[in-house]
N, C-alpha and C positions, 0 to 999 in steps of 0.2 A: 437132316442127317447129313446136310454137304456142310453147313456151318459147325456141326461136331468134327467131322472130319478134317476140315479146315484148321478150326483150334488144337486139334490134336496132333495135325503135322505141324503146326507152328510150334508147338512143345518139344516135339521131337528135332526139329532143327535148331532149335535155339538151345536148347541144353542135349547133348549128345552122349551123356552117362546112361549108362543100362539099355544103349539105343535098340540091341537087338531083342531085349524083352519088349520094349516100346513099340517096334515095327511089329512084333507078334502078333499084340494086343490088338494092335490096329489093325490088320489083317485078318484077323480071326474074328474081330467085333464087326468086321463089314461084312464077313461069309456068313455070321451068323444071321444078320440082316438082310442079306441077299435069299437067301434059304425060305424066309417066309412070302417073299415076294412074287408077283406074276412075271413081273417086269425086271431086267435087270437093271438097278440100281448104277444112274451113272452120277457121280459125286464132280460137283462142280467147283471150278476154281473161282477166285476171288470177285475176277469181272465179271464172271458168266450167273455168279449168285446175286450182284447187284443186277444185272441185266433181269435177272429173274422176276427179282424184287421188285422192280420198276413195272414191269408186265403185269405182274398180278394187282400190283396197287392200283393202276391204271383204269381196274375194273372193280375194284372195290368199295364198300360205301365208306367203310371206316378202315384203320388201321390196327383193330383188335387184332387181328392174327400175328403180323409184323411184334407186336410187343409181346407177344406169347413166344414166339419163337426165340424172340433174344431174351426172355426170360428164363428161358431152355436150356439157351446157350450160357449166360451167364452162372446157371447153377449147374451147368455140367461139368463132370470130373473124367476125365478119362483112369484109366487103368483099373476098373471096378471088376470083381470076380464076373467070370464068364462060364463057371463051371466045367472048364475045359479037363482040367487035372488039379486036383489040390494042391501040387506044387508051383502048377505054372499060379494059381490066383494068390499064393503068399508070394510070389515074385512080384504079383503086380501089385499086391496092397504097400508092398515097400517102394513102389515108385514114385518120385514126384514130380507132382503135375504145374507149371509156372503158372502164373495169375496171368490172364488174358484181357483184363479191364480196358486197358489200351486199346487193344486189337477191334473189341466190341465195341467202345465210343468211337472209333473211326466206322465203324459199317454203318452205327446209327448215324453219325453226320454227313457219311456218302450218301446214304438212302434217303435223306430228307425225310423221312415218314417219322422220326424219334428223335426227340431230344439227348444228348448221350448221357443227362446228368439221370435219366432214367436207369441205366446201369448200376450204379452206386445204390440208387433207391432201393432195385431189387434184392441188392445183396444186405443192404440195413434192414430192412424191415422182414425178409427172409430170416436172418441171425435173430432178430429180436424176438421174431414170434416163436420160433423152435424153441428158445430160452423160454419164454412166457407160459407157452403149450407144457412143452416138460418138465414146468417146475427149477430148473436150473439155472441159478444166478451166473454161473461163469459164461464167459465168452464161449459160443461153441463153432469152432472153425469151419468156413464155406463149404460145404459139400460133405461135412463129416457125417451128420445122420444119414445120408444118402448112401454114403458108403456103407455103414453099419446095416443100414435097411437092406441094402443089398445082400450083404454076407447073412444076413440073417436067413433070406430068402433061399440063398444059396444051399443054408442047411437044411431047409424046410424042402427041399428040392422034392423028394419022392412024393410027398402030397399035394403040395402046393400047387405047382406047375403042370398036374394030371390032365392029359388032353381037352377036357372040357371046362375044366376050369383056366386053361389058357385061352382059351376061344373066348370067355365070359371075360378076361382081363384085357385079352390086346387083339379080338376080334379072329372072325373066324379064316384068315388066314392060317392061322397055326392049325385046323383043323387038318390032321392026315401027317404033322409032324409029331414024332415021338424020341422015348429017350433020352441019350445025353443031346442030343440036335434040338430038342424041345426045351429041354433045360438052357442050353446054351442061347438061344434065340430068345428066351424069355428076358434071361438076365442081359442081354446087350440091351435090350429096348426097356427094361426097366431103368436102367442105370444112365441111358440116354435122354430117357424120357420120350416116351411115344409121341409120333405125331398121325396125325388124319393120313390114312393109308386106304387107298385103292376105295372111298366112300365110306370107311368104318371111322368113327371116332375114338382113339384110343388115349390113354394116357397121357396128357400134357396139362401143363398149369392147375394141377389138382381135379381136373375131371373126373376122374375116377370117381371121388367121392361124391360126384351128384348124379352117376347112374351113368354117366357116359361113355365109359369105357365099355368096348365090346359089342357096338352098335345095339345097345341096349338089350341086352342077353339078358333072359330071363334069371340067371343066378344073379344074385345082388354082389358087384363090387366089393360093395362097401365089407360085406358080409365076411368074402372072402380075405379080405385083407385085416379085419378085427380078428379073426380068429387062428390066424398063423404070423402077421405081418406089423402088429400094431405101429413098429417103427417106421415099417414104408409108410404105414396111412398119418403118421406125423409128418413126415416129410410133406405129403401132399397137401395137409391140412395146411400148413403153414405156405405153401404155394398157393395155393386159393385165397389166403386171406392174402397175399400179394397181388394176387390178379385183382380182385376186389378193391381194395386199398388203391394202388397205382397204377391198374391200367383202367380196369371199369371207371371208377369216380375221379382219380386224380387228372388221368390221361384223357377220358372218352367221356367224362361228364355224362354217363348215362346211369342216371337214377333208379330207372325200370328195370334195367339189366341185372342192375347189384341187386333190387330188389328180386329178381326171379331166379338169382343165385342162390340168395337166401331161403327162399322158400326152398327150393331144392334140397338143399341142407338139411332144411328142418325135418323134411319129409325121412331122409335116409336115418336121419338122430332117431328118429319113432318108430322106423320099423328096426333099427338096430337094439333098441329098448325094449321093444316085442320080443324078438328073436333068444335075448338075452334070459327074459324073463321065462319065457317057453323051454330052454334049455335046464333050467333049473328047477323046474318041475318034470320034466320029464328022464334027467339023467344027471344025479348027484355026483358019476363019476368022471363027467367035464369039467372039472374044474380049474384046470390049465387052460382049456380052451373058453371058459365064462372068463376067466383071471384077464385074457388076452382082450377079448371083446369089452370087459368095462376099463380097461386102458385105452382102448380106440374111443369109446363111446366118450369118455373125460377128454379128450384132445378135441372132438369135433364140438364137443358142447363149448369149451372154452374159447374155441375159435368161431362159433357162432356169436357168442355172447361179444367177445370182442368185434367182429364184425358189426353187428348193430349198431354198438355205441359208436364206432368210426362213423357209420352211415348217418346215425341221427347226426351229429356231430357236423358233418357234411352238410346235410339239407338245410340245418338252421345255421349256415355260412360260415363256420369254426373256422378260422385259420388255419391251414395244415403247411408245414414246412419241412414237412417228413419225420421221420421217426427218431425221436433224442437216445 
């Protein structure tokens, strides 16, 4: 969250157009996150962030965690809807967020934990994957899918972010948060990519598709995304592909973890298939829900197949020079 806060502050300082709305968004976004935390959030300065990263790295077996944070920073787009008011969300959608690639590369280089070239690779692989999974040939602007996905979530607020569902998606910190505060907090986390908070593994790097969101909640997060937010599921599937290809295999060279990711995804795909078949038999009136679920299933199946091909090529030593 400190990285995303810094990225937004840099955008505001570099382009003062619409500064009032930009500052208001940052203030409200910060407050939304704070509403779900037991302890007060402290947003680090750049120097403090580097020190914290260095301290964490000294006790870590590998740097996967840092790559995941940098991936979220690369795909992060400020000024997504927060469910505050319709008028405010309309203003937010019109705000321009400047490209932060140079800053992210500088952070990667200063940390000494990641080759700055991975920032470009994250962007390129994500964009190509979004196009491939969605069946669209034209180039999709980075972050556009996430903005559309969060906007769809805002439209579905009444049902999708009901208390138990919010807890399943984002963790137990959302228990007891209700109404508009619940909506805004969920949109703030979903738009910024959720991070591990208080021991709860939340959505990051497509983890929701592996059943990792909400700390192993009984409600399937894939089912939740499939029923009401297939566009958000698409963005998560694309993130997961980036994680497997660029972070787990190309950076960490960890074939065993790649296999574990794919096995978990395969299980979630089978669960979704069974649920779709069950709904077909139980209630023919749920056509829209089934349609959404089939769309999500299609994204996940394509993603799994794409990852399987990549992993196979990696294992036989095929040279990989980034997504062409």
